[in-house]
Each structure stands twice: as C-alpha cells, then as structure tokens.
C-alpha positions in Angstrom: -11.7 -55.3 0.7 -7.8 -55.5 0.2 -5.8 -55.8 3.5 -3.8 -52.5 4.3 -0.5 -53.8 4.2 1.4 -50.7 5.6 0.6 -52.1 8.9 2.2 -55.4 10.0 0.5 -57.9 11.0 1.5 -58.3 14.7 0.5 -54.5 15.5 -2.6 -55.1 13.4 -3.8 -58.2 16.1 -2.8 -56.1 19.1 -4.9 -53.0 17.3 -7.9 -55.4 17.2 -7.5 -56.8 20.7 -7.0 -53.5 22.4 -10.2 -52.1 20.4 -12.2 -55.3 21.9 -10.7 -54.7 25.4 -12.2 -51.6 25.2 -15.5 -52.9 24.5 -16.1 -55.6 27.0 -18.5 -55.6 29.9 -17.0 -53.7 33.0 -16.6 -56.9 35.5 -15.3 -58.8 32.2 -12.5 -55.9 31.9 -12.0 -55.9 35.5 -11.5 -59.9 35.7 -8.4 -59.2 32.9 -6.6 -56.1 34.3 -5.7 -58.7 37.2 -5.3 -57.5 40.8 -6.0 -54.2 42.0 -3.1 -51.1 42.2 -3.4 -48.8 44.8 -0.7 -46.1 45.7 -1.1 -43.5 48.8 -5.1 -44.8 48.9 -6.1 -44.3 45.1 -6.3 -47.1 42.6 -5.3 -47.2 39.5 -7.9 -47.0 36.5 -8.9 -50.5 34.9 -8.4 -49.4 31.6 -5.2 -48.4 32.5 -4.2 -51.6 34.0 -5.7 -53.5 30.7 -3.4 -51.7 28.7 -0.5 -52.3 30.4 -1.1 -56.1 30.5 -2.3 -56.1 27.0 1.3 -54.3 25.7 3.8 -55.6 28.4 7.1 -54.3 29.3 8.4 -54.0 26.0 5.8 -52.7 23.9 4.9 -50.3 26.4 8.7 -48.6 26.5 9.0 -45.4 25.5 12.9 -45.4 25.1 13.8 -48.1 23.4 17.7 -48.9 22.9 18.8 -45.4 24.3 18.0 -44.2 20.4 15.9 -41.6 19.3 15.4 -43.0 16.3 14.3 -46.5 17.2 12.0 -45.2 20.0 10.3 -43.0 17.1 9.8 -46.0 14.8 8.7 -47.7 17.9 6.3 -45.4 18.7 4.6 -44.7 15.1 4.4 -48.3 14.5 1.7 -48.5 17.9 0.1 -45.6 16.3 -2.5 -47.4 14.6 -3.2 -49.3 18.2 -3.8 -45.5 19.2 -6.8 -45.7 16.8 -8.3 -49.2 17.7 -11.6 -48.0 19.0 -12.6 -44.7 17.2 -15.3 -44.2 14.7 -15.4 -42.3 12.2 -15.6 -38.3 12.6 -17.6 -37.0 9.3 -18.7 -34.0 11.2 -14.3 -33.2 11.1 -12.7 -32.0 8.0 -9.2 -32.0 8.0 -6.4 -29.7 5.7 -2.6 -29.5 5.5 -0.8 -26.0 6.5 2.2 -24.7 6.8 3.1 -22.1 9.4 5.7 -19.9 10.3 8.4 -21.5 12.5 11.3 -20.0 14.4 13.4 -20.8 11.6 11.6 -22.6 8.8 8.2 -23.5 7.7 6.2 -25.6 10.5 3.8 -28.4 9.0 0.4 -28.5 10.6 -2.9 -29.8 10.2 -6.2 -27.8 10.9 -9.3 -29.6 11.9 -12.5 -27.8 11.9 -15.6 -29.4 13.2 -18.9 -28.7 11.1 -20.6 -26.7 14.3 -18.4 -24.2 13.2 -19.9 -20.9 11.7 -18.5 -17.7 10.7 -15.3 -17.2 12.8 -14.2 -19.7 15.4 -12.3 -20.2 18.0 -9.0 -22.2 17.9 -6.3 -24.7 20.1 -2.7 -24.0 18.5 -1.7 -27.6 19.6 1.3 -29.4 20.3 1.8 -33.0 21.3 3.6 -35.0 23.5 6.9 -37.0 23.4 9.5 -35.5 25.6 10.7 -32.9 23.0 12.2 -35.8 21.0 9.5 -38.4 19.6 5.8 -37.8 18.9 4.6 -36.3 15.7 1.2 -34.7 14.7 0.6 -37.7 12.7 0.6 -39.8 15.7 -1.8 -37.4 17.2 -4.2 -37.3 14.4 -7.4 -39.4 16.5 -6.4 -36.5 18.7 -6.8 -33.5 16.5 -10.2 -34.5 15.5 -11.7 -35.9 18.7 -10.9 -32.2 20.5 -12.2 -30.4 17.0 -15.5 -32.4 17.4 -16.1 -32.1 21.5 -15.1 -28.7 21.8 -16.8 -27.3 18.6 -14.2 -25.4 17.3 -10.9 -25.3 15.2 -7.9 -27.4 16.3 -4.4 -26.6 14.6 -1.8 -29.4 15.7 1.6 -28.2 14.9 4.7 -30.3 14.4 7.7 -28.5 15.5 11.4 -29.3 15.7 12.8 -32.3 18.0 15.5 -33.0 19.6 18.6 -33.6 20.1 19.2 -32.9 16.1 17.5 -29.7 17.0 17.5 -29.1 20.9 16.4 -26.3 23.3 15.5 -23.6 22.5 14.1 -25.0 18.8 10.8 -26.1 19.9 9.9 -23.2 22.2 10.8 -20.7 19.4 9.0 -22.7 17.2 5.8 -22.8 19.4 5.9 -18.9 19.8 5.8 -18.6 16.0 3.7 -20.8 15.4 1.1 -19.0 17.7 1.7 -15.3 16.2 1.6 -16.6 12.6 -1.9 -18.5 13.6 -3.2 -14.8 15.2 -1.8 -13.2 12.2 -3.7 -15.5 9.6 -6.5 -15.9 11.3 -9.1 -14.9 8.9 -7.4 -17.2 6.1 -7.9 -20.1 8.8 -11.8 -19.0 9.8 -10.1 -18.0 13.5 -11.4 -15.2 15.6 -7.9 -13.6 16.2 -8.8 -12.7 20.0 -10.1 -16.6 20.6 -6.5 -18.4 20.1 -5.7 -20.6 22.9 -2.5 -22.1 23.3 -2.6 -26.2 24.5 -1.1 -29.4 24.3 -0.3 -32.4 26.4 3.2 -33.4 27.8 5.7 -31.8 26.3 4.0 -30.5 24.1 1.9 -28.8 27.2 4.9 -27.6 28.7 5.9 -25.7 25.2 2.3 -24.1 25.3 3.1 -23.0 29.2 6.0 -21.5 27.6 4.4 -19.5 25.0 2.0 -18.0 27.0 4.6 -16.6 29.3 6.9 -15.1 26.8 3.4 -13.9 24.7 2.3 -12.6 27.9 5.6 -10.7 29.2 6.4 -8.6 25.7 5.6 -5.4 25.3 4.4 -6.1 21.7 2.5 -9.2 20.0 -0.7 -11.2 20.8 -1.5 -12.8 23.8 -3.1 -16.0 24.2 -6.9 -16.3 25.2 -6.2 -19.5 27.3 -3.5 -22.0 27.8 -4.9 -25.7 28.1 -2.3 -28.3 29.3 -2.7 -31.5 30.0 0.2 -32.7 32.4 3.2 -30.7 31.9 6.4 -30.6 32.9 7.4 -27.5 34.8 10.1 -28.0 36.6 12.9 -29.5 34.5 15.6 -28.4 37.5 14.5 -30.0 40.4 13.0 -33.6 41.7 9.3 -33.3 43.1 8.1 -36.2 45.5 5.9 -37.7 42.7 9.0 -38.3 41.0 9.7 -40.9 43.2 6.3 -42.2 44.1 5.3 -42.8 40.1 8.8 -43.2 39.0 8.6 -46.8 37.8 5.9 -48.7 36.5 3.2 -46.5 35.3 4.4 -45.9 31.6 6.4 -42.9 31.7 9.5 -43.6 34.4 12.1 -41.6 36.3 14.8 -43.0 33.7 12.3 -41.8 30.7 12.7 -38.5 32.0 16.0 -38.2 32.7 16.3 -39.5 29.2 14.2 -36.7 27.4 16.0 -34.1 29.5 19.3 -34.8 28.4 18.4 -35.0 25.0 16.2 -31.8 24.7 18.3 -29.3 27.0 22.2 -29.1 25.4 25.1 -29.1 28.4 25.1 -25.9 29.9 21.8 -24.6 29.9 20.4 -23.4 32.8 17.4 -25.7 34.0 15.8 -23.0 36.3 15.7 -20.6 32.7 11.9 -20.0 32.8 12.0 -20.9 28.9 12.5 -24.7 30.3 10.9 -24.7 33.5 8.1 -22.4 33.8 7.8 -23.1 37.4 10.7 -20.6 38.1 9.3 -18.1 36.0 7.6 -14.5 37.3 4.0 -14.6 36.1 3.3 -11.8 34.0 0.1 -9.9 34.6 -1.4 -10.8 31.3 -0.9 -14.6 31.8 -4.5 -16.1 30.2 -7.0 -18.0 31.8 -5.8 -21.7 32.5 -7.0 -24.9 32.1 -4.2 -27.2 34.1 -4.9 -31.4 34.4 -2.8 -33.6 36.2 -2.6 -37.4 36.6 -2.5 -39.4 39.9 -0.2 -41.7 39.2 2.2 -39.6 37.0 5.9 -38.8 37.9 5.4 -35.5 36.8 1.8 -34.8 39.3 3.6 -32.7 41.9 4.9 -29.9 39.9 2.0 -29.5 37.2 -0.2 -29.2 40.3 2.6 -26.4 42.1 2.4 -24.4 38.6 -1.0 -24.2 38.8 -1.1 -23.4 43.1 1.6 -20.6 41.5 -0.5 -19.0 38.6 -3.7 -18.7 41.0 -2.0 -17.0 43.7 -0.5 -14.3 41.3 -4.5 -13.7 40.8 -4.7 -16.1 36.9 -8.0 -17.8 37.1 -7.0 -21.6 37.1 -9.1 -24.6 36.7 -7.2 -27.6 38.2 -8.1 -31.1 37.7 -6.4 -34.3 38.7 -7.3 -37.1 36.8 -6.3 -39.6 40.1 -6.6 -43.1 38.5 -5.0 -42.6 35.8 -1.1 -42.0 34.3 1.0 -39.7 32.5 0.0 -39.4 28.4 -3.7 -40.5 28.8 -4.9 -38.0 26.1 -3.6 -40.2 23.2 -6.1 -43.5 24.9 -8.9 -41.5 24.3 -10.2 -44.5 22.3 -8.8 -47.3 24.5 -11.2 -47.5 27.0 -14.1 -46.0 28.9 -12.4 -43.9 31.5 -9.8 -42.2 29.3 -12.6 -41.4 26.9 -14.3 -39.6 30.1 -11.3 -37.7 31.2 -10.3 -36.7 27.3 -14.2 -35.5 27.0 -14.0 -33.7 30.2 -11.1 -31.5 29.1 -12.3 -31.3 25.5 -15.5 -29.3 27.1 -13.1 -27.2 29.4 -11.8 -26.3 26.0 -15.1 -25.4 24.5 -16.0 -23.3 27.6 -12.5 -21.9 27.2 -13.1 -21.1 23.5 -16.4 -19.7 24.0 
C-alpha cells in the first residue's frame, strides 16, 4: 500500500506513538505518564498526563506566534493524531450539504447512523476552537463517533471565524444553521421537533446562544434540547477556576484572553447575552439541557454557574463534571480509555435527549 505523503513524517510518527500509548496496559501507561498531578484533591487522569507528556509544550500550544493563521495550521497538522486510535465506523454514512448561514451558505457534514429508521432526531453540532481556530474537518472523527453512539443524525457545521469575521458573525451563522436544518428536516431525514443544538467549548457557547435566541423570539422553531460540553458562558468576568487551572492543562488563561480579544471587536459589551449567556434572562421555552464541565478547566466554574441558573429558572438540567479531565477533551475520544469513557457517556446522554 502506498504511503500517504500528505501527512508529514513527524506527525505520522507522533500519531502512531499516541495510538500505541492508548492501548498499553494501565500499569505501563501510568508509569509512562509520570508523577500524579493533584489539584484541590482531584488527580488528573492518566490519559491526560500521557497526552501532555507525549506532545510537549510546543505541540500542545493552541496559540502559535500570536497568529490565527499559524494557529489554525498547527491544529490541522495535529488533526491526524486525534484519530490515532480510531476504528472504522461502517455503521455511519457521510454526506456533504450546504446550509443557509447568517450571510452566506455554510458548509456542513451530515453523519447518519445505520440504526436510523425513518425520521430521526438530530444534533446540529458546532466545533470548538475559541471562534478563531478549528473546523468541521478537524472534528470529522467526532461527528462519526456521536452519530454511531447516539444512533441519530449529526449535522456538523462550519461557521465564520474571527478575526476575519468577528462577533456576531458566528452567532448569526449558528442560529441560521439551526433554522435551516429544521426547515429542511424532511430532506435530511430528520424529525423537525427533535433537533438539538450542541457543541464543545466555543461551539457549546454558540449552541447555548442559539437556544437562548430561539427560545426568546416570538416566531420560529426552538431546539428540542441543548447539549453543551464545557462552554464559555461569561466572557466579562473571571471565575475562580480561571486562576486555579489557568496554566498547564492544555487551555491556558493567556489562550482564553487571546481568543476573546480576537472574537470580540473593541467596544462590544461582554455582558451582552449573545456573548455571555450567563448574563441573559432565561426564556420560558429554554429547552432541556445536558451540560458537561471538566474538572481541570479554567472555564469550569462559569459553566456550572450557567447550569445552576437554568435549573433555578425551572429548566430541566443534567449537569456532569468530568472531574479528572481538562478543557477540550471531546476531540481526544480515541486517545485513551478515560477520554473514550467520558465522550461515550455524553453520546449516550445525547441519545436520551433525542429520544
């Protein structure tokens, strides 16, 4: 078989190494991961310690030379590593579609589980990356996994990125993508009343804003649920977890500030609920919510505050803290058993939400 020369040799070697690490016996993996890391009485998962140690500071950096272009390129170069332990998913079929965006058509990928019979539920998914980096292509393995393990359809959407298209471009695209999905539900094999919005990190924030905007308007569909993994909910204030976990756990406090400053033009009110859902009123029609936080995440506290706010307003909320994991664990689903366990649990929660 001819070697795929599109992947640099160094990345390919790293991909093989990371894939092998995830399959080693627990005692070997624990020894290779180095000393335990304990903060506030909670130990960081072995999977995470192994990943950080195998990547090193340079390769695990999200922001490269203060450049959106270089940061995006670095993330795309490392994308093959994220699929290192993936097995084939023949139970999922994939097709490319276009959705109506806030201004232009949005490219999207539709993942269909073979267990779908007739009109299924669907997740309209928005990828993470601080509204500046990331892509649906980089999350292809995630879309396949969620479709397979939820038994429903997943529509993964590319939205406009900052700083080329700053706020409110992404939030406009997210709401438009949800509306167009519902409008074309029959075309996609989807039940229009069983469309959930969701995502991870910045994508989870977009999903939460979409659900808030949809629930608060007089006309138009409302999501059947929101599936949120470690969202940023308060871009205006610092919460204690920013100080506790802002260094050494993949997403740093400097990264957060960099993403916020590139996403938000000068003069934008950061307490605007379209920016920070924690500052908005909870609409009566706000849908049931599954919200997952990570224990070693600078954004943990604001995510949990949002869950508390929804619950206080009478919204059905399932809140889960994956105490031994860091921000951004969803794309690591194939890199070790602990990552897989956490993402599988969230996929099963999605299955229940979609019915």
